[in-house]
C-alpha positions as CSV (number, residue, x, y, z in Angstrom):
1,M,-12.0,77.8,-35.2
2,D,-8.3,78.8,-35.1
3,W,-6.8,76.1,-37.3
4,S,-3.3,77.4,-36.8
5,S,-3.6,77.0,-33.0
6,L,-5.1,73.6,-33.5
7,G,-2.2,72.5,-35.7
8,H,0.3,73.8,-33.2
9,N,-1.4,71.8,-30.4
10,L,-1.5,68.6,-32.4
11,L,2.1,69.0,-33.3
12,A,3.2,69.6,-29.7
13,N,1.1,66.6,-28.5
14,G,2.5,64.4,-31.2
15,I,6.0,65.3,-30.2
16,W,5.3,64.5,-26.6
17,A,3.7,61.1,-27.6
18,L,6.7,60.2,-29.7
19,L,9.1,61.1,-27.0
20,V,7.3,59.1,-24.4
21,I,6.9,56.0,-26.6
22,G,10.4,56.3,-28.0
23,G,11.9,56.9,-24.6
24,G,10.2,53.8,-23.2
25,V,11.3,51.6,-26.2
26,A,14.9,53.0,-25.9
27,F,15.1,52.4,-22.2
28,G,13.7,48.8,-22.6
29,Y,16.3,48.1,-25.3
30,I,19.2,49.4,-23.2
31,R,18.0,47.3,-20.2
32,A,17.8,44.2,-22.3
33,K,21.0,44.6,-24.3
34,H,23.2,46.8,-22.0
35,A,21.9,46.2,-18.5
36,D,25.0,47.9,-17.0
37,K,24.0,51.2,-18.7
38,A,20.3,51.1,-17.7
39,P,20.9,53.1,-14.4
40,I,22.7,55.8,-16.4
41,A,19.8,56.0,-18.9
42,L,17.3,56.2,-16.0
43,Y,19.2,59.1,-14.5
44,V,19.2,60.9,-17.8
45,I,15.4,60.5,-18.1
46,L,14.9,61.7,-14.6
47,G,17.2,64.7,-15.2
48,L,15.2,65.7,-18.3
49,T,12.0,65.3,-16.4
50,C,13.2,67.6,-13.6
51,V,14.5,70.2,-16.1
52,S,11.1,70.2,-17.8
53,I,9.3,70.7,-14.5
54,L,11.6,73.6,-13.6
55,I,11.1,75.3,-17.0
56,F,7.3,75.0,-16.6
57,T,7.5,76.3,-13.0
58,F,9.4,79.4,-13.8
59,T,8.1,80.3,-17.3
60,G,4.7,78.7,-17.4
61,R,5.5,77.0,-20.7
62,G,6.2,73.4,-21.5
63,L,9.4,72.2,-23.0
64,F,7.9,72.0,-26.5
65,T,5.1,74.5,-26.2
66,I,5.0,76.9,-29.1
67,K,4.9,80.5,-28.0
68,P,2.0,82.4,-29.6
69,P,3.0,85.1,-32.1
70,A,3.4,88.6,-30.6
71,V,0.5,91.0,-31.0
72,T,1.4,93.8,-33.4
73,P,-0.4,96.6,-35.3
74,E,-0.4,94.4,-38.3
75,N,-2.3,91.4,-36.7
76,I,-4.3,93.3,-34.1
77,E,-7.6,93.1,-36.1
78,E,-7.3,89.3,-36.4
79,N,-6.6,89.1,-32.7
80,V,-9.6,91.3,-31.8
81,K,-11.9,89.0,-33.8
82,L,-10.4,85.9,-32.2
83,W,-10.7,87.3,-28.7
84,A,-14.3,88.4,-29.3
85,E,-15.1,84.9,-30.4
86,H,-13.5,83.4,-27.4
87,L,-15.4,85.8,-25.1
88,G,-18.8,85.1,-26.8
89,M,-19.1,88.7,-28.0
90,N,-21.3,89.9,-30.9
91,I,-19.3,91.7,-33.5
92,G,-20.5,94.1,-36.1
93,P,-19.4,97.1,-38.2
94,A,-18.7,100.5,-36.8
95,N,-18.4,103.9,-38.5
96,E,-15.2,105.4,-37.4
97,P,-13.5,107.8,-39.9
98,D,-9.7,107.6,-40.6
99,S,-9.3,104.2,-39.1
100,Y,-7.6,101.0,-40.3
101,F,-10.6,99.0,-38.9
102,A,-13.5,99.6,-36.6
103,H,-15.9,97.0,-35.0
104,T,-18.8,97.2,-32.6
105,L,-18.6,94.6,-29.8
106,S,-21.3,93.7,-27.3
107,L,-22.2,90.8,-25.0
108,P,-25.5,89.0,-25.5
109,V,-26.5,89.6,-21.9
110,L,-25.6,93.4,-21.9
111,P,-27.1,96.1,-24.1
112,Q,-24.0,98.4,-23.9
113,P,-22.0,98.3,-27.2
114,V,-18.3,99.3,-27.4
115,E,-16.5,100.4,-30.5
116,V,-13.0,99.0,-31.0
117,F,-10.8,100.6,-33.6
118,R,-7.3,101.5,-34.7
119,S,-7.0,105.1,-35.8
120,M,-4.8,106.2,-38.6
121,K,-4.1,109.6,-37.0
122,E,-4.6,109.3,-33.3
123,K,-2.1,107.0,-31.7
124,P,-2.0,104.3,-34.4
125,G,0.1,102.1,-32.1
126,Y,-2.9,101.9,-29.7
127,L,-6.2,100.0,-29.9
128,Q,-9.0,102.4,-29.1
129,F,-12.1,101.5,-27.1
130,K,-15.0,104.0,-27.3
131,A,-18.5,103.9,-25.8
132,V,-21.2,106.5,-26.7
133,I,-24.2,106.9,-24.4
134,N,-27.2,108.8,-25.9
135,V,-29.7,110.5,-23.6
136,S,-33.3,109.5,-24.5
137,R,-35.7,112.0,-25.9
138,E,-37.8,111.6,-22.7
139,H,-34.9,112.5,-20.5
140,Q,-33.8,115.4,-22.7
141,I,-37.3,116.9,-22.3
142,A,-37.0,116.5,-18.5
143,F,-33.7,118.4,-18.6
144,S,-35.1,121.1,-20.7
145,K,-37.7,121.9,-18.0
146,M,-35.0,122.4,-15.4
147,S,-33.2,125.7,-15.0
148,Q,-29.8,126.1,-16.7
149,D,-28.1,126.2,-13.4
150,A,-29.7,122.8,-12.4
151,V,-28.6,121.2,-15.7
152,N,-25.1,122.6,-15.3
153,R,-24.9,121.1,-11.8
154,I,-26.0,117.8,-13.1
155,G,-23.3,117.8,-15.7
156,E,-20.7,118.8,-13.1
157,Q,-21.8,116.0,-10.8
158,L,-21.7,113.4,-13.6
159,S,-18.1,114.4,-14.4
160,L,-17.2,114.2,-10.7
161,D,-18.8,110.8,-10.3
162,M,-17.0,109.4,-13.4
163,G,-13.7,110.7,-12.0
164,R,-14.4,108.9,-8.7
165,A,-15.2,105.7,-10.6
166,N,-11.5,105.6,-11.6
167,L,-12.2,103.8,-14.9
168,G,-9.0,105.0,-16.6
169,C,-11.0,106.4,-19.5
170,A,-11.3,109.8,-21.0
171,F,-14.8,111.1,-20.4
172,G,-16.8,113.9,-22.1
173,E,-20.4,115.1,-22.3
174,I,-22.3,115.8,-25.5
175,M,-24.3,119.0,-25.2
176,A,-27.2,120.2,-27.3
177,V,-29.6,123.2,-27.4
178,S,-33.2,122.4,-26.6
179,D,-35.4,123.6,-29.5
180,T,-38.4,124.4,-27.2
181,E,-36.7,125.9,-24.1
182,H,-33.6,127.2,-25.8
183,K,-31.4,125.8,-23.0
184,T,-28.1,123.8,-23.2
185,I,-28.9,120.3,-22.1
186,I,-27.0,117.0,-21.8
187,A,-27.7,115.0,-25.0
188,G,-25.1,112.2,-24.4
189,A,-21.7,111.3,-23.1
190,F,-18.7,109.2,-24.3
191,L,-15.9,107.2,-22.8
192,Q,-12.7,106.4,-24.6
193,R,-9.5,104.5,-23.7
194,G,-6.5,103.7,-25.7
195,V,-4.4,100.6,-25.0
196,P,-0.9,99.9,-26.4
197,I,-1.3,97.2,-29.0
198,T,2.0,95.4,-28.1
199,S,0.8,95.1,-24.5
200,L,-2.5,93.5,-25.3
201,N,-3.6,90.0,-24.7
202,E,-7.1,88.4,-24.3
203,A,-7.3,89.1,-20.6
204,Y,-6.3,92.8,-21.0
205,F,-8.7,93.2,-23.9
206,S,-11.5,91.7,-21.8
207,D,-10.8,93.9,-18.8
208,T,-10.7,97.1,-20.9
209,F,-14.0,96.2,-22.5
210,D,-15.5,95.5,-19.1
211,Q,-14.3,98.9,-17.8
212,L,-16.1,100.7,-20.7
213,T,-19.4,98.8,-20.2
214,R,-19.2,99.5,-16.5
215,G,-18.8,103.2,-17.3
216,E,-21.8,103.1,-19.6
217,G,-23.9,101.6,-16.9
218,I,-22.9,104.3,-14.4
219,V,-23.7,107.1,-16.9
220,Q,-27.1,105.5,-17.8
221,A,-28.1,105.1,-14.2
222,F,-27.0,108.7,-13.3
223,I,-28.9,110.2,-16.2
224,R,-32.0,108.2,-15.4
225,L,-32.0,109.3,-11.8
226,A,-31.1,112.9,-12.6
227,A,-33.9,113.2,-15.1
228,T,-36.6,111.5,-13.0
229,T,-35.8,112.9,-9.5
230,P,-37.9,116.1,-8.8
231,T,-35.8,119.2,-8.2
232,P,-36.9,122.5,-6.6
233,E,-36.6,124.2,-10.0
234,I,-39.1,121.7,-11.6
235,S,-41.5,122.0,-8.6
236,R,-41.6,125.8,-8.9
237,S,-42.2,125.6,-12.7
238,H,-45.4,123.7,-12.0
């Protein structure tokens, strides 16, 4: 629970309650003791009410609402933990070298994890989101049975599809050499996106996380189809 936010809300509600009660008592006293000044007091109350409504309409904040502190590189980790809690995410450790902090986030209903970290070297003013997708051993074996040209075309098609998805993320493939067939095959892929820390809020954080998990789903589906769909090269090898 965010006790600081709770305290601010209680303070704001308490001020409003005091103003409402105090205003009612003051207006009653003026009407009883100075009836001739009661209309003036009523106009003052109505004027303050109109000003409050206008302030809320144009700024989205109440007259006594306390503005949340700005998101900065110094408090971004605390905000990440708070946003993850609000969004019902699981949070765990992540191994990211040369970082101020690194956490692995996931949703209970989705298997795709996303690393969130702040790098000491690469754009320290940005919060980095990274997702790594590993190709299963079964699918790696399937790729190793294809010709090198077929595997290369699959990699090119995957890069093209990820570009068309317009996720706003950097994308790269992780290649490996098959021990049995001595071919270069796709062993995995990664997505990464950096977001300026000072521009972040909970909604922006959630949208970026969703973009990464969407990209993970696209890569996983593509690899599964590419590895299990028969190709002319595989047919000829049998």
